[in-house]
N, C-alpha and C positions, 0 to 999 in steps of 0.2 A: 434310416433317415439320413439324408444328405446334410452335411454340415455347411452352414452359411460362411461365405468367405468374409474375412475380416475387412471392414471398410476403414480406411485411414481418416482421421479427423482433419477436415479441411480448414483453410484460413477463414473462410466465411463462417463456419461453425464456431471457430474461436472468437470471431468478431461478435456474433449474436450472443453467445454465452457470456462473454465479457461485458457486453452492453447491459444485459438484463441483470447480471450480478452487481454491476457497478451502480445502477440506478437504485436497486433495492438496498444496497449497503449505505448509500447516502441518506435515503429516507429514514432508515433505522438509526444510523450512527450520528447524524448531524447534531442533534441536541447535546450529545456527549462532547462532540467536537467544539461546539460553542462554549460550553462550560470550561473545556480545556484551554481554549484561547483566552477566555476571561482570566483564568488563573495565571496563565503564562505572562499576561501583560499587567498583572497586579503588582503592587509594591510590597505586599506582604509575602510570607512564606507559605506556599500551598500546604505544607505539612501541618501547620497549626491553624489553617482556615481563616487567616486574618487578611485575605485579599481585599483590597479596598472596594467595598460595595459590591463584590461579585455576587454574593447570594441574594442581596436585595434586588439586583438588576435582572435576576433570572426567575423571579416569582411568576411571571407570566409565561404560559406555555408557548405563546406565539413568539416570544423573545428567544426561545430555544432554537427556533427555526430561522432566525435572522441570518440572512446571507446564504440561504440554501440554494437560491436560484443559480448562483455561479457554479458550484460543484455539480448540481443536478443537470444543468444544461450541457455539461461536458463529461458527465459520468460515463455515459455510454461510449464516448470516443476514447476517454482515458483508459478505462478498464478493457475495452476491446483492443486497444493498442498493446496493453500489457500482455493479454492472453495471446494475441496474434504474433507479437514480436518474440515472446518466449517460445511459442509453438514453432514459428518459422526458423528461429535460430537453433532450436533443438533438432528440427529436421535437417538443417544444414550440417549440424554436428554429426548426426547419424550418417548422412550421405558422405561426409568426409572421412570418418573413421571406420565406417562399415559400408563401403561402396558396393560390395558384392551382394547379390540378391540372396535373401535367406540368411542373414547374419544372426538371426535368432533361432535357427533350426535346431540348436542344441538344447532349447528349452523344452521341457517335458510337461505334459498335462496343462498346457496353457489354454484357458477358455477362449473360444473363438471371438467373443465380444470384447476381449481385453485389448485396449489400445496399446500401441507399441511403447509409449512412454510408461504405461503401467506394468509392463512385463518384467521390469527389473526385480519385482518381488518374487518371481519364480526362478531367478537366477542366483548364482553364488554372488555374495557381495563383491562389488567392484568399485575401487576408489575413483575410477573415471566417471562413474555415474554421478557422484557427488560433485566432482569437478565440473562436469557438464552442467548440472543444475545451477551451480554458483555462477559460472561464466555466462550462461544464457540468461539467468535471472538478473545479473548485473547489467547486461545489455538491455533487457526490458526496463530496468530502472532508469537507465540513461535516456531511453525514449520517453519514459513517463515524466522525467524531470523537465524536459523541453515543453511539454504540454501543460503540466500541472502547475508550474511556477506562476504564470500570470493569473490563472484561475484562483489559486490560493491567496495571491496578493489581494485580489479584489474581495474574496470571501472574508479574509481576516479583517479588512478595514470595515466591511459592513457589519461584522459580528460585534465590534466594539465601539462603533461610532456614537452610540447613545450611552456609553458607560463613562464613569468618572475617569477611566484610564485613557480616554481618547484625547489625543493632543493635536490632531490634524485640524487646520483652520477650516477647510472646506468640508461639507457634508455631501452625501450621495443619496439619491432617491432609490437606487437599485443597482444591480450589477452592470447594466448597460450604461447607465449614467456615470458610474464609477470608471468604467472602461474608457468612456469618451473623455472624461476630465483628466484622467491620468495620462493618456496618450497625448491629448492636446497640450498639456502643460509640461510634460517631461518625456514625451516620445515613447517609442517601443522599449527603449532601455529602461525607462522608469517603470513600465509595466512588468519587466523582468527583474525588478529589484529582488534581491535575495536568491538569485539563481545559483550562485556558487554553493551556498549552504544547502539549497534544495538538492543539488546534485550529490553533495556529501551525504545527505540523508537517503536519497532514493537508490543510488547505485549499490552501496553495500547492503542496504535493507532488503532489496529484492533478491540479491544474490544469496544472502543468508536465509531469507524466507524460503525460497524454492529448495535450497540444499537441505535445510532443516525439515521442511515438509516431506521431501522424499525419504529421508532417513527415518523419521518418526512413522510415516505412513507404512513404509515397507516393514519396519520392525513390528508394528501392531498387526499388520496383515499376516505376517509370518506366524506370529503367536496364535492368532485366531485360526489360521489354516491348520496348524499343528494340533489344535484342540477340536477340530471339526467344525469351525465356524461359530457364530453367535448362538446357533441353535443346537450346538453339540453334535452335528452330523445327522440330526433327525430329518432334516430337509435340505434341499439344495439352496443354501443361503449365501452363495459366493458373492452375489451382487450386494447383499445386505452387509456382509462383513467388509467388503471393499468400501462401501459408503461410510461405515463406522470408522474405518481406518483413515479415510480421507478427511472426515469431519474432525477427528481428534488431532490428526496431523496439522490441519489448517489452523485450529485453535491454538495449539501449543506453539507452533512456529510463529504465528502472528504475535503472541504475547512475548516470545523470546526476542523477536525482531524489534518490537517497540521498546523493550527494556534496554536494548543496546544503542539504538539510534535516537532515543528521546532527547538527550541534550542538544542535538542538532536541530530538533524540531522546536525547542524552546528558543534557541538563537534565531531561527528562521522567522518565528512569529514576532520576535522583538524587532527584527530588521524590517519586516514587511508592514508593521503597524507604526513605525516611527514616522514623524512628519515627512512629507515628500521633499521638503527643502533641507532635510538633515544633511550636513556635510558628509562627503564620502568617507572621510577618516572615521567618523562615528558610526558608519554602517558596515565596517569590516567585522568579520567573524571574531577575530582576536580581541578587538575593542569591546564588542558586545559581551563576549564571554567574561572578560575581566570586570566589566561593569556589573554584570549580574552577580558574580561571586563577591565583589566588594560591597554591593548593596544588600544582598540577601544571604550570602554564604552558599556553601555547596548543597545545602538541603533544598534549595530552590529547584534543583534538577530532579 
């Protein structure tokens, strides 16, 4: 039987996959994000659950989905940009460091369906693969920061505008109304409030995420391969154990990434939910950080 030639993953496929994944993740994760924002803007310490009115304001299921229109309307674009920018930068990396055709010819027993980016698990460990994932992931994070900053600014204001923690004078009927009022009163610069801390969050976060994902996924896949796969070699389950390795790698790397960058997310939320006429000195990362620590202590993070 003739073997099928491996088809490279295209930028269009990256865009479609990223768009579907992004929209799904928003629908599933937005209620948790709303609760997170409520806790981050509360005056109590999240660890002891004394956030002012947070639990009472979240009794209604509909309130958990407040502000979802902003991230959902851009989810496909945002996640498609992440996947496509990471994919394209990875391809540029491979073209630069491996310009000759067939630079993976030393790989043995590689299934034909395995994408070039997945073939690292069949090779000897190479520090350059981790470096590649971190650099390309950081580039994807930089692209993400440009798009996600105004979206999250609108989202955060909508999520807390009916809570006791809301200090803004004006109210918004929805994401487009918020967008119009912010730009009309404060320009595009006002819409991009919190961009610096957003970049501090996104760039290292995606670099760490993709690097950790590749390391964990490759390690799990190698272990499963050495043991004959999930089914112990009884059947050809290469696709199954690759899927299991990817799922475990994605979950663990995501948790690790959030644990590292969460303080930046708290500061970003405080900056983006402060009144629009807040003086610029009180919107600096250092000022907000000191204020949080003085008010709530280190446990707030």
